[in-house]
C-alpha positions, 0 to 999 in steps of 0.5 A: 500500500502506498503512503498516499493511500492512507491520507485523505484527499486534499481539499485545496490546491497548494503553491510554493510559499515564496509565490504567495503575494505579500501585503494586503491591498484591499479594495479601499486602499486607493481612496484611503491613501488619497484621503490620508495624503490630502489630510497631510496637506491641510491644517488642523481644523480643515475638513475634506469633503469626499463625494459619496457618489464617487466612492466605489463602495459604501460610505460605511465600508470606506469609513471602516477601512479609513478607521483601520488605517488611522489606528494603524498609523496612530493618527487622530482623525474624525469623520462625519457624513450627510447624504452627499459627502463624507467629511474627514478632518485631523484633530489636534492631539 
């Protein structure tokens, strides 16, 4: 009997670990990167107006992705929204 005969069939395909993509580029990365870049260029007390109609994903999903990036970077940022815009601003520390 071969050694393979006693093993259960594989459920998933395999690949070399060196070929596994590294880093996570989520679908919100572009807009979050743009927002953070713009925040770096405006003074505290100035809010960005991000048009909701231009977001590929829902306001909630973009806000969640932005929140993860903010906490990862140790920033102090607040958000608000209305029917048309997502507002984002840096807070003083």
